[in-house]
C-alpha positions in Angstrom: 9.0 4.3 -5.8 7.8 7.5 -4.0 8.1 7.7 -0.5 5.3 10.1 0.1 2.6 7.6 -1.0 2.9 5.4 2.1 3.2 6.0 5.9 6.8 6.3 7.0 6.3 3.0 9.0 5.1 1.2 5.9 7.6 2.4 3.4 9.9 -0.6 4.0 7.1 -3.1 3.4 5.9 -1.1 0.4 9.7 -1.3 -1.0 9.7 -5.1 -0.3 6.3 -5.4 -2.3 7.7 -3.4 -5.2 10.8 -5.3 -5.4 8.5 -8.6 -5.2 6.4 -7.2 -8.0 9.4 -6.5 -10.4 10.9 -9.9 -9.7 7.6 -11.7 -10.5 7.0 -9.7 -13.6 10.4 -11.1 -14.9 9.5 -14.5 -13.7 6.3 -14.5 -15.4 8.0 -13.4 -18.6 10.5 -16.2 -18.3 7.9 -19.1 -17.6 5.6 -17.7 -20.5 8.7 -17.7 -22.7 9.5 -21.4 -21.7 5.9 -22.3 -22.3 5.2 -22.8 -18.6 2.1 -21.4 -18.3 1.2 -23.0 -14.9 4.1 -21.5 -13.3 3.4 -18.2 -14.9 -0.4 -18.4 -13.4 1.3 -19.0 -10.1 3.4 -16.2 -10.3 0.5 -14.1 -11.4 -1.4 -15.1 -8.5 1.5 -13.7 -6.4 1.8 -10.7 -8.4 -1.9 -9.8 -7.6 -1.4 -10.2 -4.1 1.7 -7.8 -3.9 -0.4 -5.4 -5.9 -3.3 -5.6 -3.5 -0.8 -5.0 -0.5 0.7 -2.1 -2.0 -2.9 -0.5 -2.5 -3.6 -1.6 1.1 -0.5 0.4 2.2 -1.5 3.6 0.0 -5.0 3.4 1.5 -3.7 3.5 5.0 -1.6 6.5 4.2 -4.6 8.1 2.4 -6.9 7.2 5.7 -4.1 8.7 8.0 -3.9 12.0 5.8 -7.6 12.5 6.0 -7.6 12.0 9.8 -4.6 14.2 10.3 -6.6 17.0 8.0 -9.7 16.6 10.3 -7.5 17.2 13.6 -6.3 20.1 12.0 -9.5 21.6 11.0 -10.8 20.9 14.5 -7.9 22.6 16.1 -8.4 25.5 13.9 -12.2 25.8 14.9 -10.7 25.5 18.6 -12.4 22.2 19.2 -10.5 19.5 21.2 -10.3 16.5 18.9 -9.7 14.2 22.0 -13.1 15.0 23.3 -14.6 14.3 20.0 -13.2 11.0 19.9 -14.0 10.0 23.5 -17.6 10.8 22.8 -18.1 8.5 19.8 
């Protein structure tokens, strides 16, 4: 999994979710093969949760990158970003 998709502080959480996703996929496959669709359905709900969590962590990174870019643009225009934030 590519580390640059997540904030540094979120990477270990993202990695844990990724590992969980891989585990759940194997468990869903095994449950379906055994005919245990109830168990497969429960695992699929957990899989959806883990995917949503990864998406949330990616969105945090995108938001952070947008804010960083905005601050850099303000600095390039010699505008103090702290003053802008305080006035909002």
